[in-house]
C-alpha positions as CSV (number, residue, x, y, z in Angstrom):
1,M,5.4,-12.3,-19.7
2,P,6.3,-12.0,-16.1
3,H,5.8,-8.9,-13.9
4,I,8.8,-6.7,-13.1
5,M,8.9,-4.2,-10.3
6,E,11.7,-2.1,-8.7
7,L,11.3,-1.8,-4.9
8,V,13.1,-1.2,-1.7
9,G,16.4,0.3,-2.8
10,K,15.4,0.1,-6.5
11,T,16.0,-3.6,-6.5
12,R,14.6,-5.3,-9.6
13,V,12.2,-8.2,-8.8
14,V,10.5,-10.5,-11.2
15,V,7.2,-12.2,-10.2
16,K,5.5,-15.0,-12.1
17,D,2.3,-16.7,-11.1
18,G,2.3,-15.0,-7.7
19,K,5.8,-16.2,-6.9
20,V,9.1,-14.3,-6.7
21,V,11.3,-15.9,-9.4
22,E,14.2,-13.4,-9.6
23,V,15.8,-10.7,-7.4
24,G,18.5,-8.3,-8.4
25,E,21.0,-6.4,-6.4
26,P,19.8,-3.4,-4.4
27,E,21.1,0.0,-5.6
28,V,20.6,1.6,-2.2
29,E,21.7,0.0,1.1
30,W,19.7,1.9,3.7
31,C,16.3,3.5,3.3
32,P,14.8,5.5,6.3
33,I,11.3,4.5,5.4
34,F,11.9,0.8,5.4
35,A,14.2,1.1,8.4
36,K,11.3,2.7,10.3
37,L,8.4,0.7,9.0
38,R,9.9,-2.8,8.5
39,G,13.1,-2.6,10.7
40,I,15.4,-3.2,7.6
41,Q,18.8,-1.8,8.6
42,K,20.6,-3.1,5.5
43,I,18.9,-3.7,2.2
44,T,19.9,-7.0,0.8
45,S,18.4,-9.2,-2.0
46,E,17.1,-11.5,0.7
47,E,15.3,-8.6,2.5
48,V,13.8,-7.4,-0.7
49,K,12.6,-10.9,-1.6
50,K,11.0,-11.1,1.9
51,N,9.3,-7.7,1.4
52,M,7.9,-8.7,-2.0
53,E,6.6,-12.0,-0.6
54,F,5.1,-10.1,2.3
55,R,3.2,-7.8,-0.1
56,I,1.9,-10.9,-2.0
57,S,0.7,-12.6,1.2
58,D,-0.5,-9.5,3.0
59,F,-2.7,-7.9,0.3
60,G,-2.4,-10.2,-2.7
61,M,-0.1,-8.1,-4.9
62,F,0.3,-9.7,-8.4
63,T,-2.5,-12.1,-7.7
64,D,-6.3,-12.5,-8.3
65,K,-6.8,-12.0,-4.6
66,R,-5.4,-8.4,-4.6
67,R,-7.1,-6.2,-2.0
68,L,-7.9,-2.8,-3.6
69,E,-9.0,-1.0,-0.5
70,L,-6.1,-0.4,1.8
71,E,-5.3,2.0,4.7
72,D,-3.0,5.0,4.3
73,F,0.6,3.8,4.1
74,V,2.4,7.1,4.7
75,G,1.2,10.6,5.6
76,F,2.2,12.3,2.3
77,G,2.7,9.8,-0.4
78,A,1.7,10.4,-4.0
79,S,-1.4,8.2,-3.6
80,E,-2.5,9.8,-0.3
81,I,-2.2,13.3,-1.9
82,M,-4.3,12.2,-4.9
83,M,-6.9,10.5,-2.6
84,T,-7.3,13.8,-0.7
85,G,-7.5,15.8,-4.0
86,L,-10.3,13.6,-5.3
87,S,-12.2,13.6,-1.9
88,R,-12.0,17.4,-1.8
89,G,-13.1,17.9,-5.4
90,L,-9.7,19.5,-6.3
91,L,-9.2,16.8,-8.9
92,D,-11.6,15.3,-11.5
93,T,-9.7,12.1,-11.9
94,T,-6.2,10.4,-11.7
95,V,-4.0,8.5,-14.0
96,T,-1.8,5.9,-12.2
97,A,-0.3,2.4,-12.6
98,C,-1.4,-0.8,-11.0
99,E,0.2,-4.2,-11.3
100,G,-1.9,-6.7,-13.4
101,A,-3.8,-3.8,-15.0
102,G,-1.2,-1.2,-16.3
103,T,-2.4,2.4,-16.5
104,V,-5.7,3.1,-14.8
105,I,-8.0,6.2,-14.8
106,S,-9.8,6.5,-11.6
107,S,-11.9,9.1,-9.7
108,N,-12.5,6.9,-6.7
109,P,-10.2,8.0,-3.9
110,I,-10.4,4.7,-2.0
111,L,-9.4,2.8,-5.2
112,V,-6.5,5.2,-5.9
113,Q,-5.1,4.6,-2.4
114,G,-5.8,0.9,-2.6
115,M,-4.0,0.5,-6.0
116,C,-1.1,2.8,-5.4
117,G,-0.4,3.1,-1.6
118,R,1.9,0.1,-1.6
119,M,3.0,0.4,-5.2
120,S,6.7,0.7,-6.0
121,G,8.3,1.3,-9.4
122,L,6.3,-1.0,-11.8
123,V,8.4,-1.6,-14.8
124,E,6.2,-4.0,-16.8
125,T,3.1,-6.1,-16.1
126,E,0.6,-8.4,-17.8
127,P,-3.1,-8.7,-17.3
128,I,-4.4,-10.3,-14.1
129,E,-8.1,-10.9,-14.5
130,G,-9.0,-10.5,-10.8
131,I,-7.2,-7.2,-10.4
132,I,-8.8,-5.7,-13.6
133,K,-12.2,-6.9,-12.5
134,G,-11.7,-5.4,-9.0
135,I,-10.7,-2.1,-10.5
136,Q,-13.6,-2.0,-12.9
137,E,-16.1,-2.9,-10.2
138,R,-14.9,0.2,-8.3
139,G,-15.3,2.5,-11.3
140,G,-11.7,2.5,-12.5
141,I,-11.0,2.4,-16.2
142,V,-8.1,0.2,-17.4
143,L,-6.4,1.7,-20.5
144,D,-5.9,-1.7,-22.2
145,P,-7.2,-4.7,-20.3
146,S,-5.9,-7.1,-23.0
147,T,-2.2,-6.1,-22.6
148,A,-2.1,-4.1,-19.3
149,K,0.2,-1.6,-21.0
150,M,1.5,1.5,-19.2
151,D,1.0,4.7,-21.1
152,P,0.2,7.8,-19.0
153,V,0.0,10.1,-22.1
154,E,-2.6,7.9,-23.9
155,S,-4.5,7.6,-20.6
156,V,-4.6,11.4,-20.0
157,K,-6.0,11.7,-23.6
158,K,-8.7,9.2,-22.8
159,A,-9.5,10.8,-19.4
160,A,-9.9,14.1,-21.3
161,E,-12.2,12.5,-23.8
162,L,-14.3,11.4,-20.9
163,G,-14.8,15.0,-19.9
164,N,-12.1,15.3,-17.2
165,K,-10.0,18.5,-17.0
166,K,-8.3,18.5,-13.6
167,I,-6.2,15.3,-13.8
168,A,-3.4,14.2,-11.6
169,V,-0.9,11.8,-13.3
170,T,2.1,10.0,-11.9
171,V,5.2,9.8,-14.1
172,A,8.5,7.9,-13.7
173,F,10.2,9.5,-16.7
174,A,11.1,13.1,-17.3
175,E,10.3,12.9,-21.0
176,T,6.7,11.7,-20.1
177,A,6.3,14.8,-17.9
178,K,7.4,17.0,-20.8
179,E,5.1,15.4,-23.3
180,L,2.2,15.7,-20.8
181,R,2.8,19.5,-20.5
182,K,2.5,19.8,-24.3
183,L,-0.7,17.8,-24.2
184,E,-2.1,19.9,-21.4
185,T,-1.7,23.0,-23.6
186,E,-3.1,21.3,-26.7
187,L,-6.2,20.0,-24.9
188,G,-6.7,22.9,-22.5
189,L,-6.3,20.7,-19.4
190,D,-5.3,21.4,-15.9
191,L,-2.8,18.7,-15.0
192,I,-1.1,17.9,-11.7
193,I,2.1,16.0,-12.7
194,I,3.6,13.9,-9.9
195,G,7.1,12.6,-10.3
196,V,7.6,9.1,-8.7
197,H,10.4,6.5,-8.6
198,V,13.2,9.0,-9.3
199,T,16.2,7.1,-7.9
200,G,18.9,6.8,-10.5
201,L,17.7,9.5,-12.9
202,S,20.5,11.5,-14.5
203,K,21.1,15.2,-13.7
204,E,19.4,16.2,-17.0
205,E,16.4,14.0,-16.4
206,V,15.9,15.4,-12.9
207,Q,16.2,19.0,-14.2
208,T,13.6,18.2,-16.9
209,L,11.3,16.6,-14.3
210,I,11.6,19.6,-11.9
211,E,10.7,22.0,-14.8
212,N,7.6,20.0,-15.7
213,A,6.2,18.5,-12.5
214,D,4.0,20.0,-9.8
215,I,5.0,17.6,-7.1
216,T,7.8,15.0,-6.9
217,T,9.0,12.4,-4.6
218,S,12.8,12.4,-3.9
219,C,13.3,8.6,-3.4
220,A,17.1,8.2,-3.1
221,S,18.0,10.6,-5.9
222,K,21.1,12.7,-5.3
223,Y,20.3,15.1,-8.1
224,M,16.8,15.7,-6.9
225,R,18.1,16.9,-3.6
226,D,20.8,19.0,-5.3
227,L,18.7,20.7,-7.8
228,V,15.2,21.1,-6.3
229,K,13.9,24.5,-5.2
230,P,10.6,23.6,-3.6
231,L,7.7,25.8,-2.6
232,A,6.8,23.3,0.1
233,Q,8.4,20.1,1.5
234,V,6.9,17.3,3.6
235,G,9.2,15.0,5.4
236,T,13.0,15.4,5.8
237,A,14.4,11.8,5.2
238,V,12.7,10.9,1.9
239,P,10.9,14.2,1.3
240,L,8.1,15.0,-1.1
241,F,8.4,18.4,-2.8
242,A,5.7,20.7,-4.1
243,L,7.2,22.6,-7.1
244,T,4.3,24.8,-8.2
245,Q,1.6,26.8,-6.5
246,K,-1.1,24.2,-7.4
247,G,1.2,21.4,-6.2
248,K,1.7,23.3,-2.9
249,E,-2.1,23.7,-2.4
250,L,-2.7,20.0,-2.9
251,V,0.1,19.1,-0.5
252,I,-1.3,21.5,2.1
253,E,-4.8,20.2,1.6
254,R,-3.5,16.7,2.3
255,A,-2.1,18.0,5.7
256,K,-5.7,18.5,6.9
257,D,-6.2,14.7,6.6
258,V,-3.1,13.6,8.4
259,K,-4.0,12.3,11.8
260,S,-0.7,13.1,13.6
261,S,0.3,16.6,14.8
262,I,2.1,18.7,12.2
263,L,4.7,21.5,12.4
264,I,4.3,24.3,9.8
265,N,7.3,26.5,9.6
266,T,8.9,28.9,7.1
267,M,12.6,28.2,6.2
268,P,14.9,27.8,3.3
269,L,14.2,24.6,1.4
270,P,15.1,21.8,0.8
271,A,15.8,20.8,4.4
272,L,17.8,17.6,4.3
273,P,19.4,16.4,7.6
274,E,22.4,14.3,6.4
275,N,22.0,11.4,8.9
276,K,18.4,10.8,7.8
277,Q,18.9,10.5,4.0
278,P,18.9,7.1,2.2
279,R,22.4,5.7,1.6
280,E,24.0,5.9,-0.8
281,L,22.2,8.4,-2.9
282,K,22.0,7.6,-6.6
């Protein structure tokens, strides 16, 4: 089974044995993040292929040579917020996805950032021994090392069995967020649900995600921008939104760790300058 990931404009890329073997058509043609960080002014299949190959050569994505300790990628990404939450003791553990391992439970802030900081939408993956070993050496728990399956709900159950209560979990599907809220009540947990990879979700899915998440990225989602009523927002081009009080507290805690100067202001949200948004929104 190959690895499938959606990245840079939600382009489907297939990787096998550390090589890009298939690249789909981008769904978004311009992303402010990649324009700024990588100088990509028009997202094409060729640019996406180059970006995936860069990730493979730069830090060993999808290979045994995967580096699992990486610097901050953006100021306020999902992984950076979880890293700060763990460092400050606001979270007991996290449930996230990593290529070559599937769903991972980890309380190590450096590992969480290393696994997830440069992660895009992982669709499916298979076990990569070197990556699983690296995660385990750093105290991470791989849900199923034999299949590298992705199952956030099962992983939260396992994290709870291990005695964790304050658990941050990333979700790419609205139904998963809904299921996790039920589980939270059943098991008496305190979850921080973080929506990721939301480009292309339907209006109903976005509404369900907003009702069940504490924090969400906006990616290139039109409906997220239309429907969200955030308590806090970071960034204006591809913003991240805090939807609940505990989400807001975690985002503000992260602000303490951001090295650059920060403007804190009160205003109606969301704030979305038109010329800065990804094009076209999906």
